[in-house]
Structures are given as structure tokens and as C-alpha cells.
C-alpha positions as CSV (number, residue, x, y, z in Angstrom):
1,M,-12.2,30.1,19.5
2,N,-10.1,33.1,18.4
3,V,-11.6,34.8,15.3
4,V,-9.0,36.9,13.5
5,R,-10.0,39.1,10.6
6,S,-7.1,40.1,8.3
7,K,-6.6,43.8,7.5
8,N,-7.7,42.9,4.0
9,G,-10.8,41.2,5.3
10,S,-13.6,41.1,2.8
11,A,-16.8,39.3,2.2
12,L,-18.6,36.4,0.6
13,G,-21.8,36.6,-1.3
14,P,-24.8,34.9,0.2
15,L,-24.0,31.3,0.9
16,T,-27.2,29.9,-0.8
17,V,-25.6,27.3,-3.0
18,K,-26.2,23.7,-2.2
19,T,-23.9,22.5,0.6
20,V,-22.3,19.1,0.9
21,T,-22.2,16.5,3.7
22,A,-19.0,15.7,5.6
23,A,-18.8,12.3,3.9
24,E,-18.7,14.0,0.5
25,R,-16.0,16.5,1.7
26,D,-12.6,15.9,0.1
27,I,-9.7,17.6,1.9
28,L,-6.7,18.2,-0.4
29,Q,-3.2,17.6,0.8
30,E,-1.0,20.7,1.3
31,Q,0.8,20.7,-2.0
32,A,-2.4,20.3,-4.1
33,F,-4.2,22.9,-2.0
34,V,-1.4,25.5,-2.3
35,R,-1.5,24.8,-6.1
36,M,-5.2,25.5,-6.1
37,I,-4.6,28.8,-4.3
38,S,-2.1,29.9,-7.0
39,L,-4.6,28.9,-9.8
40,E,-7.4,30.7,-8.1
41,R,-5.4,33.9,-7.9
42,K,-4.9,33.8,-11.6
43,R,-8.5,32.9,-12.2
44,S,-9.6,35.9,-10.1
45,E,-7.3,38.2,-12.1
46,R,-9.2,37.2,-15.3
47,S,-12.7,37.1,-13.9
48,R,-12.2,40.1,-11.6
49,K,-14.2,38.2,-8.9
50,P,-12.6,38.0,-5.5
51,F,-12.2,35.0,-3.4
52,V,-11.9,34.5,0.4
53,L,-9.3,32.1,2.0
54,M,-10.4,30.9,5.4
55,L,-7.8,29.4,7.6
56,L,-8.5,27.3,10.6
57,D,-5.5,26.8,12.9
58,M,-6.3,23.7,14.9
59,G,-3.9,24.7,17.7
60,R,-2.0,21.4,17.7
61,P,-0.6,19.1,15.0
62,L,-2.5,15.9,14.3
63,A,-0.8,12.5,14.1
64,A,-0.3,11.8,10.4
65,G,-2.4,9.0,9.0
66,K,-4.6,8.8,12.1
67,S,-8.3,9.7,12.3
68,D,-9.2,12.6,14.7
69,K,-12.6,13.2,16.1
70,A,-12.0,17.0,16.3
71,L,-11.0,17.0,12.6
72,T,-14.1,15.0,11.7
73,K,-16.3,17.5,13.6
74,I,-14.6,20.5,11.9
75,L,-15.1,19.0,8.4
76,A,-18.8,18.3,9.3
77,A,-19.2,22.0,10.3
78,L,-17.4,23.1,7.1
79,A,-19.8,21.0,5.1
80,V,-22.7,22.9,6.4
81,T,-21.2,26.4,5.7
82,T,-19.5,25.8,2.3
83,R,-20.6,25.2,-1.2
84,E,-19.8,22.5,-3.8
85,T,-17.6,24.9,-5.6
86,D,-15.6,25.8,-2.5
87,V,-12.2,24.0,-2.0
88,T,-11.1,22.6,1.2
89,G,-7.5,21.4,1.9
90,W,-4.6,21.4,4.3
91,Y,-2.9,24.7,4.3
92,K,-0.3,23.1,6.5
93,N,-0.5,19.4,6.6
94,N,-2.2,18.0,9.8
95,F,-2.1,21.5,11.4
96,M,-4.1,24.1,9.5
97,V,-7.1,23.6,7.3
98,G,-8.0,26.1,4.5
99,V,-11.2,26.7,2.6
100,M,-11.4,28.8,-0.5
101,F,-14.7,30.5,-1.1
102,T,-14.5,31.3,-4.8
103,E,-16.1,33.8,-7.1
104,I,-17.7,35.9,-4.4
105,G,-19.6,39.2,-4.9
106,A,-17.4,42.3,-4.7
107,E,-20.2,44.6,-3.5
108,D,-20.6,45.3,0.3
109,R,-17.8,42.9,1.1
110,D,-17.4,44.1,4.7
111,R,-21.0,43.4,5.6
112,I,-20.9,39.9,4.1
113,V,-17.7,38.9,5.7
114,S,-19.1,39.8,9.1
115,T,-22.0,37.6,8.4
116,M,-19.7,34.8,7.3
117,V,-17.6,35.2,10.5
118,A,-20.8,34.8,12.6
119,R,-22.0,31.9,10.7
120,V,-18.8,29.9,10.7
121,S,-18.4,30.7,14.4
122,E,-21.9,29.5,15.3
123,T,-21.6,26.3,13.3
124,L,-18.3,25.3,14.7
125,R,-19.6,26.0,18.2
126,E,-22.5,23.6,17.5
127,H,-20.2,20.8,16.3
128,L,-17.3,21.1,18.7
129,T,-16.9,20.8,22.4
130,A,-16.0,23.9,24.3
131,E,-12.4,22.8,24.7
132,Q,-12.0,22.0,20.9
133,F,-13.7,25.3,20.0
134,Q,-11.3,27.3,22.2
135,Q,-8.3,25.7,20.5
136,L,-9.3,26.9,17.1
137,S,-8.1,30.1,15.6
138,V,-9.8,31.3,12.3
139,S,-8.7,34.0,10.0
140,F,-10.0,35.4,6.7
141,H,-7.9,36.7,3.8
142,V,-9.4,38.3,0.7
143,Y,-7.8,38.3,-2.8
144,P,-7.1,40.7,-4.4
145,E,-5.9,42.8,-1.4
146,D,-6.2,46.6,-1.2
147,W,-2.6,47.8,-1.2
148,D,-1.8,50.8,1.0
149,H,1.0,52.6,-0.8
150,D,1.6,55.0,2.1
151,A,2.4,52.1,4.5
152,S,6.0,51.6,5.6
153,T,5.7,47.8,5.3
154,R,4.7,45.3,2.6
155,P,1.0,45.6,1.8
156,S,0.7,42.2,0.2
157,N,-0.8,39.5,2.5
158,P,1.7,36.5,2.8
159,A,-1.1,34.1,3.6
160,L,-2.4,34.4,0.1
161,Y,0.9,33.4,-1.4
162,P,2.1,30.1,0.2
163,D,3.3,28.9,-3.2
164,L,5.8,31.8,-3.4
165,S,7.1,30.9,0.1
166,D,7.4,27.3,-0.9
167,R,9.3,28.3,-4.1
168,D,11.7,30.4,-2.2
169,K,12.5,27.5,0.1
170,T,13.2,25.2,-2.8
171,R,15.5,27.9,-4.3
172,Q,17.5,28.6,-1.1
173,G,20.8,27.6,-2.7
174,S,20.1,29.6,-5.9
175,N,19.0,32.6,-3.9
176,A,22.0,32.5,-1.7
177,L,24.3,32.4,-4.8
178,K,22.3,35.3,-6.3
179,R,22.8,37.4,-3.2
180,M,26.5,36.6,-3.2
181,M,26.7,37.8,-6.8
182,D,24.8,40.9,-5.9
183,I,27.2,41.8,-3.0
184,S,30.4,41.1,-4.9
185,G,29.1,42.7,-8.1
186,S,28.0,45.9,-6.4
187,V,31.2,46.2,-4.3
188,L,33.4,45.8,-7.4
189,A,31.2,48.3,-9.3
190,L,31.4,50.9,-6.5
191,I,35.2,50.5,-6.4
192,F,36.0,50.5,-10.0
193,L,33.4,53.1,-11.0
194,A,34.5,55.5,-8.2
195,P,36.2,57.9,-10.6
196,A,33.0,58.0,-12.7
197,F,31.0,58.7,-9.6
198,L,33.1,61.7,-8.8
199,A,33.0,63.1,-12.4
200,I,29.2,62.7,-12.7
201,A,28.7,64.2,-9.2
202,A,30.7,67.2,-10.1
203,A,28.9,67.6,-13.4
204,V,25.4,67.4,-11.8
205,R,26.5,69.8,-8.9
206,F,27.9,72.5,-11.1
207,T,25.5,72.6,-14.0
208,S,22.2,73.0,-12.1
209,K,21.0,73.8,-8.6
210,G,20.1,71.0,-6.3
211,P,21.5,67.8,-4.6
212,V,23.7,65.4,-6.5
213,F,21.6,62.4,-5.6
214,F,17.9,62.0,-6.4
215,R,16.1,60.0,-3.7
216,Q,12.7,58.7,-4.5
217,K,10.2,56.3,-2.9
218,R,10.0,53.1,-5.0
219,I,8.1,49.9,-4.5
220,G,10.1,46.8,-4.0
221,Q,9.5,43.1,-3.7
222,Y,6.0,42.2,-2.1
223,G,5.1,45.8,-2.4
224,A,7.4,47.0,0.3
225,P,8.6,50.6,-0.2
226,F,12.3,51.7,-0.1
227,V,14.4,54.8,-1.0
228,F,15.7,54.6,-4.5
229,L,19.0,56.3,-5.4
230,K,20.0,57.9,-8.7
231,F,22.1,60.8,-9.9
232,R,19.8,63.7,-10.3
233,S,18.9,64.3,-13.9
234,M,16.0,66.8,-13.4
235,Y,15.7,70.3,-12.2
236,V,14.5,70.5,-8.6
237,N,10.9,71.3,-7.6
238,N,9.6,69.9,-10.9
239,D,6.0,68.9,-11.4
240,S,5.5,65.1,-11.9
241,A,1.9,65.5,-13.2
242,I,3.1,65.1,-16.9
243,H,4.8,61.8,-16.1
244,Q,1.9,60.6,-14.0
245,E,-0.5,61.1,-16.8
246,Y,1.7,59.4,-19.3
247,V,2.3,56.4,-17.0
248,K,-1.5,55.9,-16.5
249,K,-2.0,55.9,-20.3
250,L,0.9,53.6,-20.8
251,I,-0.4,51.1,-18.3
252,A,-3.9,51.3,-19.7
253,G,-2.5,50.7,-23.2
254,T,-3.7,54.0,-24.6
255,A,-0.4,55.9,-24.6
256,Q,1.0,57.0,-28.0
257,A,4.5,55.8,-29.0
258,N,6.9,58.7,-29.5
259,S,9.7,59.0,-32.0
260,A,13.2,58.3,-30.5
261,E,15.9,60.7,-31.2
262,G,18.3,59.7,-34.0
263,D,16.8,56.6,-35.5
264,G,13.1,57.7,-35.5
265,E,11.9,54.5,-34.0
266,K,8.8,54.6,-31.9
267,I,9.3,54.2,-28.1
268,Y,6.9,54.2,-25.1
269,K,8.4,56.9,-23.0
270,L,8.2,60.7,-22.6
271,T,10.5,62.4,-25.1
272,R,11.7,66.1,-24.8
273,D,10.8,66.1,-21.2
274,P,11.2,69.8,-20.0
275,R,12.1,68.6,-16.5
276,I,15.4,67.0,-17.6
277,T,18.6,69.0,-17.5
278,P,21.1,68.9,-20.4
279,V,23.6,66.8,-18.3
280,G,20.6,64.7,-17.1
281,A,19.7,63.9,-20.7
282,F,23.1,62.5,-21.4
283,L,23.1,60.5,-18.1
284,R,19.7,59.0,-19.0
285,K,20.8,58.2,-22.5
286,T,23.8,56.3,-21.3
287,S,22.1,55.0,-18.1
288,L,24.9,56.6,-16.0
289,D,22.3,58.0,-13.7
290,E,21.5,54.5,-12.5
291,L,25.0,54.0,-10.9
292,P,24.0,54.9,-7.3
293,Q,21.6,51.9,-7.3
294,F,24.6,49.7,-6.6
295,L,24.2,51.0,-3.1
296,N,20.5,49.8,-3.1
297,V,21.8,46.4,-4.2
298,L,24.4,46.3,-1.5
299,M,21.7,47.1,1.1
300,G,19.6,44.2,-0.2
301,E,16.7,46.4,-1.4
302,M,17.5,45.5,-5.1
303,S,19.4,43.0,-7.1
304,L,21.7,43.3,-10.0
305,V,19.1,41.6,-12.2
306,G,15.3,41.9,-11.8
307,P,12.3,43.9,-12.8
308,R,12.5,47.7,-12.5
309,P,11.1,49.1,-9.3
310,P,8.0,51.4,-10.0
311,V,7.0,54.6,-8.3
312,P,3.8,54.4,-6.1
313,Y,1.5,56.2,-8.5
314,E,2.4,53.6,-11.2
315,V,1.4,50.7,-8.9
316,E,-1.8,52.5,-8.1
317,A,-2.7,52.3,-11.9
318,Y,-1.8,48.6,-12.1
319,D,-4.2,45.9,-13.0
320,V,-4.2,43.1,-10.4
321,W,-2.0,40.7,-12.6
322,H,0.6,43.5,-13.1
323,R,1.4,43.2,-9.3
324,R,3.0,39.8,-9.9
325,R,6.1,41.5,-11.2
326,L,6.6,42.8,-7.7
327,L,5.6,39.7,-5.9
328,E,7.7,37.1,-7.7
329,A,11.1,38.8,-7.9
330,K,13.3,41.4,-6.2
331,P,13.7,44.5,-8.4
332,G,16.9,45.0,-10.3
333,I,19.2,47.5,-12.0
334,T,19.0,45.6,-15.2
335,G,16.7,42.8,-16.4
336,L,15.3,40.9,-19.2
337,W,13.1,43.9,-20.3
338,Q,16.2,46.2,-20.4
339,V,18.1,43.9,-22.9
340,S,15.0,43.0,-24.9
341,G,13.8,46.3,-26.3
342,R,13.2,48.4,-23.2
343,C,10.9,51.3,-24.1
344,R,10.2,49.8,-27.5
345,V,7.8,47.2,-26.0
346,K,4.4,47.9,-24.5
347,F,3.8,47.9,-20.8
348,D,2.0,44.5,-20.7
349,D,4.8,43.0,-22.7
350,M,7.3,44.4,-20.2
351,V,5.3,42.7,-17.4
352,R,5.3,39.4,-19.3
353,L,9.1,39.7,-19.7
354,D,9.5,40.3,-16.0
355,L,7.2,37.3,-15.2
356,H,9.2,35.1,-17.6
357,Y,12.4,36.0,-15.8
358,A,10.8,35.4,-12.3
359,R,9.7,31.9,-13.5
360,Y,13.0,30.8,-15.0
361,R,15.5,32.9,-13.1
362,S,18.8,31.3,-12.2
363,P,22.4,32.5,-11.6
364,W,23.1,31.4,-15.2
365,L,20.2,33.5,-16.6
366,D,21.4,36.5,-14.5
367,L,24.9,36.1,-15.9
368,K,23.6,36.1,-19.5
369,I,21.5,39.3,-18.8
370,L,24.4,41.0,-17.2
371,A,26.6,40.1,-20.2
372,R,24.1,41.7,-22.6
373,T,23.6,44.9,-20.5
374,P,26.8,46.8,-21.5
375,A,25.8,46.6,-25.2
376,A,22.3,48.0,-24.4
377,V,23.9,50.8,-22.4
378,V,26.5,51.7,-25.0
379,T,23.9,51.8,-27.8
380,G,21.3,53.5,-25.6
381,D,18.7,51.1,-27.0
382,G,15.5,52.3,-25.5
383,A,17.2,54.0,-22.6
384,M,15.0,55.4,-19.9
């Protein structure tokens, strides 16, 4: 048997809860088990108790609807090592069995997962023949994962989100149409806004020292980083500490709303930021600094419509449920939050708007948001 520990491997608490017999073991079908994984993630977000997903790859597909001695033995072995509260099901029908060990202890996770690997391995060896044992491949996946924000690839573990993969498969037509809209929209914008690009570039270049474009690491879909483009609106070599501190308070819900210029409304953003140039203040007010992001859209790193991509230190301050805004939709230039109050809503409400968009997104919803965006830009309503 090949025992594979995921990079986010963690641990179970002591398995001292009453076990069940193989006859009592119910194995859920794939659709139901995937749904249970999704629900358990949300339950874990609320309870703050991790869970472990164990996957047993049987090495060969079983004939649908037929009994299999190896499967019977595997289920018998799982009955010995699992609890009544753990959930067993097909991660992939007739091919890969999954077990969710729920509400585990968060302390000393590495030590406990090692104990769990040894115990499962020993039990399977006792119940299976040498040939059956060698055909198995077992992996362990812990939720929530520890995201490495310095990594060059996605830190999220795909094995923990089979429901998102299934959703993307059912939305292939819609996703293809969205991508066509992104390509055509960004190409047209780059062509027709070329004069504005040149004028803004000249204004930035000749009013302050530094490059025309501002390149920054942002976090995209599934937590994968990419280089984000904007027209530079700040002085070079500025200190980001003031923004980092405000962002942490904003996410924690302790940030004070500041008065917006002109109408005196309260907004959740830094005002009178000393890092911003006079030209930069105008560009931010009108959102013209965002125009280079059409290049990010053209490269497929962003979409015309979607959640705003955060900086790494923002994601580090996220609660676990906040990550869903990155997992469930590709980041965009505009979105439901931008046309629904922007900085006038609290951070948690912004995340809820992003999740609402991800759940109900469609080409028609994208068109409605795009149609509302010019008015938000012209009025500068809550502009970042």
C-alpha cells in the first residue's frame, strides 16, 4: 500500500469513540458524499474544529452494482478505525472511498496524524491480502489548510473541494461564454481607451518620480498569486505599514469608518493617505488607475466581473470563511460589491456580496453589473 500524506497533513484526536461494525457501515454515493464535504467545511468554519479527509484509491474501478470482496474487507477495516460520527462515502464512485473524521482536536496535529496513518495501515494489512494491500493508495487531507502565501502555486488543496470541481463541470458552457466576454471586452477596452492610457501614462510619468505602472503581487482564484497591474498612484518607496494596520482592523471588524470627501458619508477605507500623489488621488477617485487590469483579464488572471483580488497580507488576516471569496470565483475588475456601496459596507458584508455573486453568477448577471459600473465610476461612489 502507498501511504501518501498531503502537504497539509494534520491529525485526528484519539479515536476512542465507539466504533461500528462493517454491517452497520453505510457508504454514501459520490454526490451525497461530496455534498457532505461541502457542509463539513462550513461546519468547521463555524466550530473552528478541523476535520481530516482520508481517501483510499482502490487502484482499479469496481463493477457498478456488483459486490466485491476487497471492498467488503476495506469497509470492515474502516469500521474498526472509525467512529459513529465519521462519514464514509464514494469520493469517486466505484473507484475511490473517502472517510471524513470530523471535529478533531487541533492540538499536536502532526503527532496524531502519524498515529492515524500507522493505525489505518496496520488494520488494512490485517484485513486484506498482500496483493489487495499493495493496490491501495491512501492520502490524508486536513481542513482548514495552512496557506503558504509565498508559494508560486495555489495553496488550496483541490482534494478538499470536489464540489467546486463538479460545479465548474456543470458550468462549462457558462464559463466558456464568460471567458469570451472577458477576451472581447478587454480587447475592445484596450483599443478604445488607448488615448486615455497615453494621457494617464504621461500624467503619472511627469508629475512624480517612478514607473508608470504599479506591479503588485495579488492573490487570485484558489489562492494562486499573480502580478496585478495598475497605473501608479503613490510615491515610490512608500511604507505600507499604515495600510496593513488598517486592513487588519477592517477584517477584524474594529476599523473606524472615516468621512468621505465631499458628502461626509462614512466609508471603510484610508482617507488622506500621505502615500498618494495628487494625480493618483484623481485616478483613484475615478478608478482610472484600474485600466491596466484589462491586461490581467486578457491573460486570464482576472475577469471583467468578480471579487477584487487581495494583497497577501490581507489574506493572512482572513478568517477561514473569508477565503471562500477566492475559492469560488475568479477575481474581477468590477463586481457586485463595487456597484453596491463599495467602501460604504463592512468587510464581512463585502465577502457576503462576493459569495452571493459566486453562487448566482451567470453571463446575464455579469452584463447587469457591467452596465451599472460606469455610473459607479462617474459618481466615484465609494471609490477605492
